N, C-alpha and C positions, 0 to 999 in steps of 0.2 A: 765719448762715443756712446750712443744709446745701444742697448742690447739688441734691438731689432735691426740695427744696421751692422752688427758684428757678423762676419762671415761664418765663424764657428757656431754661433747661436743659430744662424739660419740653417746650417747643415744639420744640427741636432733637431731642430724643429721639423725639417724635411723628413728625417729618418723616423721621428716619433709620430708624425701625423697619421699614418695608417693605423697604428695601434690605438692612438687616441680616438680615432673615429669609431673603431670597433668597440672600444670600451664605452664610449658615449651611447652607442646603440644598445648594448646589453645591460647598462646600469639604469636604475630607476631615476626619474627626474628629480628625486630628492637630492641627489648629488649635484652640486653646482658645478658649472663649467670650469671654475678655477681649480677644483679638486680633481678633475679628470686626469691630469698628468700623474698625480700621486697614485691614483687607482691603477693607472696603466703600468706604472713601475712595479707595484705589488702583484699585478696580474702576470707580468713578464717574469718576476721573481718566482712566483708559484709554478709557472710552466718550467722554468729552469730547474727548480728543486725536484719536480716530478720527473723530469728527464734524467737528472742525476740519479735519483732513487731507482729508476727503471734500469739504467746502465749498471748500477751496482748489483741489482737483483739478477739481471741476465748474466753478468760476469761470474757471479757466485753460484747460481743454481742451474743455469742452462748449459748442458754439456757441449763441448766444441766438436764439430763434425770431424771424423777421422782421428780422434784422439783416443 
């Protein structure tokens, strides 16, 4: 079975397509289309790491209301 006919592959491609489109727009044309999914992965990883760091900061340094 070819991967483009695989339903799981189609699901992942559908879920990743909006991120890939945004990354294609914000990256320079120097990055070839074959590398856009890798850049998208690292872009999402960076967002996740920043969100985790933000949660850690707020849990540690921002006081809870009513405490």
